[in-house]
N, C-alpha and C positions, 0 to 999 in steps of 0.2 A: 567517298570514292568521289572521281572525277566524271560529274555528270554526262559530258562528253562521249569519255572512254565508254561507259557503260553502254553509251545509247549504239555507240560504235559497233562494240563487241556483238552485240543482241541483233543488229542489223545484218550482220556479215555471217552470224549462224544462220540465217534465213537464207541469205544468199546461198549460202555453203549448202544446204538442204537442198536447196531448190535445181539447183545448178544440173545440166545433164550435158556439159562441155566444159573445158578449158574458161576460165574466166577471160572477157574480152581485152584486159590489161595484161594478161599469162603471157608468158614469151617460153620459149625451149631453155630449160634449164641447161647450165653447159654442164658437162660430164666431169667424173673425178678422175686423175689417174689412180689406179691401184697402187702405185707405190708411194702414194702417202700411207698406206697402212700396212707395208712391208720391208721397207727401204731403208737398214740402221741409219745410213748419215741421216737421212732423214728424221728419224727419231730421236738422234741426238741433239739436232738443231731444234725440236721441239722441245727439250728439256731445259736445254741451255736457254733459249729465247721465248719461252709461251710461260713454261713452270720457272723459269727463272728470273722473270719478269713480271708475273700477273698476281693477281692477291690470290690467296688459295682459303680456303673455308677448312678452320681447324675448330669449332666446337663453337656452346654455347659461352656465356660468361658464367654462369648458374655452376658450369664444370670446374671453376678455379672460386670455391664457396668461400675460403679463408685466407687470410695473407699468408702468403708463404707455399700457399699447393701450386703445384707447376704438373704440366702432362708432358711430353714427348712427341715429336710430329719427326719424321725420318721419310714419309711416304712423297716426298717433293725430290729428294734425292739426298739433301744435306740435312745432318743432326740439329735438331734446333729445340731448344726448352721454352715453352710457355710458361709465366711464373709470374701470381699477384704477389706484387711488393708488399712490405710491412706497412707501406705508406695508400695500400689498398689499389695502387695501377697497376696492371696488367701488362707486361712487355715479352717482349721476345729477344730469344739469343742463340747466338749460334753453340752448341756444348762441346766447346772448346777451351782447355786451359790456357792462356796467355803464356806459360811457361813453357812446356812440349807436347801441347796439345792432346791432353787423355779429357776424356769427358768428364763434367764436372758435375755429373749425376747419368745413373746406370739403368735407375728405374724408370719402367712408363709413366709413372705418375707419383706423386705423395705429397707430402709436406716438410718444410725444413725453413730453418729459421738462415740457414748457410747453402749454398753451395758450392760443393766440398771435392775437388781432386783427388782421388783416390791413388792417385799413384806419388804426389809429393805434399799432399796435404796443404796444397793453394785454396782459399779460403774467400768467396765470393757474396757479398749481400744479395738478396732479392731484386735489388736494384741494378744490378750486375758489377758495382763498383768492387774490387779489390780488397780485401779486409785485411785478411794475413797472409805472411809469407812466412813459414818456418826456416831458421837461419837464415833471416833475411844479412846477414852482416858479411855473406860470402858472395853478395852481387854488389858489385861497385856501382853506385849511381840510380841505384834502385827507385824508380817513380812509379809509385801503386796507382796513382789518380788515373796514368796516361795508360795502364793495363787492365782496364776493366774489361767485360766479356763484351765480347764485337754484337752491336745488336743488329736486329731484325724489326722491320718495319710491322706493325702490331694495331690495328685497327676494331673499332668494334662500331657493329651499326643497328642499331636496335635489340642490342644484347649478344648479336651472332658477330664471333673474334673470326678474322681474318689476317692472314701474314702474307708479306710479299718482299722476297731476298733484295726487288731493286729498290734501291736508296730513292731513286730518281723517281720511282713513280708517283701516278696522279693521285691525291687521296681517294680512300675507297668508295664514298658517296658520290663523286666525280664518276669513278670508274663503273659504278653502276649504273646510273643515269637516272632513267625514269622506272627503272625496278625498283631503286631503294625506297622512292616512294609509294608504289605498288604493293610492295609486300612488307612496306611498315602496318600497311593494316591489316598483318596475321597478327600482330600483335608480339614480338620477339620478347618484351620482357617478361616474367613471369611463368619464363618457361622452365621447362625440368628435362631434362635426359632422362629418356624409358628405356633404350638398352642399344645396344651395336650391332650388327652384323654383318660380315667380312667374307666374300668370296674370291677365291682365285681362277682368273680366265685365262685361257690359251686363246687368247684375241689380243689384237691392238687396241688400245685404250680406247680410239675413236671410233669402233664399230659398238660399244656399249654406250658411246654416246650420241651415238646415230640414232639407237632405240628409242631413245627418249624424245626426239626430235619430231618425230612422227606416228601417226596412228594408222597408217596404212596396214601395217602387220596383225591387227589387234585382232581380227574375224577367223586371220589361220592359225596364230601362233595361242589367242587366249577366247578360245570360242565358250568355254565352260565360266570365266570369269569376267574381267575386264567387257568383253566383245559385248555381255548381258547388262552391264552398269551404263558403257560408256555409249553415245551415236557416232562412230567414227565420221560418216559421211554430214557431221557438222563442224567439224575442226575448221578451228581459225587459226592462224598463225600471222606470227608479229615479227619481224626481223629487228632486230633494235641495236642500237648503237656499240662499240665495241665488241661485238660478237653474241651480247645476249639476245633471249627470245622468250617470247610466250606465247604456247598453244591451248587453245581453249575448246570443250567441247561439253555438247549437250549432255546430262547426264537422262537415261531412260527413267522410265517410271517405276519398273524392278528394282530399283537403286534403293528406295523405301524397305525392300524384304532382305538388305542385310544389315540385321541390328548392331553391328559393329560401325556402319559408316550412315545408318538413319538418320534426319530430321531431328531423332531424340539428343543425338549427342553433336548436334551444331553448337557450335559456339557461335557466340549474338557479335561479338565481336567482331567478326569477319563478315565486310562488306556482302550484302545480298546477292550480288551478280556471280561471286568466288564460290557462293553456297549451293546456288541454282546448278553451279557449272563446275566439269573440271578441268581447273587450270594450273597448267605446270611451265614453271619459271628455270628458263635456262639461263647458269648464271656462266659466263666462259672463264675459264677451259673444261673445266669438269666436273660440275655443279649442278645436280637438275634437281629442284623442289618441288616438289608434285603441292598447290594446296588443299588441304584436306579441312572439315569442317570439327574436326576435334583433335588432329594428332597431326606432325609433322613428320616428313620423312625427306632429309638429306641424303642426297646420291652421287657418291664423292668416286670419281675413275681414276685409278690411279696407275698410269705408266711403271711396269717393273721391267719391262723389257720391249722391244718391236713387235712380238707377239706374243705378250703376254700383260697380263693387267691385274689389279686390286679392286676389285670393285666393294666400297667402304659403304654402308646404309647406316645412318644414324635415323634414331628416332628421337623426338621431343612431342612436349605435350603442354598443357596449361597447368601450372602447380596443381597439386591433390593433397590430401591431409593424409599423414602416415607414410610407412615405407613401401609399404607394399604395392607394387604399382598395380592400376585400375586394369581389370579383366581385359576390358573392352581395351584397350591400347595393346595388350598381348596378341588378344583375336586378331587385330589389324597387322601387325607384324607377320602373324601365321597364313592372313590372307594375301599379304603382299610376297610374301615368302616366295610360295606357290606359282606366283605369277612371274618372281623371277627364277623359277627352277625351267621354265617354261624359253624365257630370253635367251639364259646361259645356253640352254641346249642347242641353240643356234649357231652359238659365235665361234666354237672350233673349227666346224664344219664350216661356215663362211671364210675362217680366215686361210683356211686350208685351202679353200677353192680360188680364193684370190692372190694366192703365192703359188698356182701352178703356173705353168706355160702356155695354158687354156685362157687365163685372166686377160680382161678388155676394160677398158674403163668403164666404170658403172653410172647407168643411165638413171637419170633422176624425174620424178614426174611433177609437176607445179606444188602438188601439195608434199614435196620433199624437201622444198625450197631451202628450209631451217638448215638442212644440214650443209649444203653449198654454201650457204651465209655462215656457220660456222667454221668450214674449211679457210674460207677467205678469211677470217677475224686470224686464222694459225699463221697464213702469210704476211699476213700485216704485222704481227709483232716480229716474225721471223727476220724480215725484211727484203725488200727485192733484192740488195746485194749479194745474201747468202743464199736466196731461194735458189735451188735446182732450177732450169728452165722448163725439162720436161716433169716436172708437179706442180706449176702453179695452173692457182688457181684462175678463171677470168672473172673480171671488174662487170660484168652485165647487168649482174642482179644489184648493183652498189647503190642505184636509184630507189629500191624498193625499203631499205631500210627507212623503219616510221621514228617519230620525235617522240610519239609518247605510247 
């Protein structure tokens, strides 16, 4: 781990614990218009300009274990199939036959040598190339080489798989910036999927993201679990390029009394700072990854409507022997599920409140500035030309973005 970063975070934790007023360099965080959470037109802009352009997490490469294995994803809006080719390369395509648009697979996951449309049996290789056209005699000038499946950008970083519908998007590692190096220390290769939990929420997707960009709520919402484990007064936050973020808090001594998260399950591959603290990385737009000592949770907030969200929790852990999931990982999932239930209970009431005639712009504290940073990134992807002026975010915090 970079020594300067280690020293900086440790020093900032001590400053946070000691301060009794806003830091000398702090400014009043600009308010957030509530229309960003309620306006259907703004929601459509986010779907097209943010989710249609950004890199989105879809899994770990181990989930496509053999050639021909495929998995569907449609949470970004478009049906996309991610498949490992017979050559071992992982690729993504729109799930749409080039004949008349029927899907080339209707299963969520599986293994196949060919992707075959169930309407007229046009068949494609796992590399997306059109292989077979029944009754091809009826097609004048048919050029199979030009009728392959439409590709979607697919890149792997340390075993983690991302896709982007923007053909002109910068490379994934460039988009991630300093997070790429820092999270690489988690040791992505050699991971294995533990399980997935999916929750339907009656709130805008950004409300759920906001909950993971601050720890101000921990003592109120999680008094019997997270508040016992973490010192919210030590919270150190970093606004990183492209809307990404890092949030680090000190662990309380009682942390060691929780068997499923105690030092006996520490992963020595993880740098000491990440083990001595709890650090959460926010990867724009919709992914939050808390760094744990023995298992990792990828939380994805998928928008399904202006006031509805699908929260997907995907659990991974270092490779283990046998088929049965170790109990410690199941215990972690259960503990996290308890925490999530407490967060979820707030979402629908907040959505109803900010949708009412009495709603006013949201007031943020300095310790909640990651929320403003996140919203500012939304604006940058939408673009000033398309952005409704009444919902635009101030650029006052742009100078606080850190390089590492």
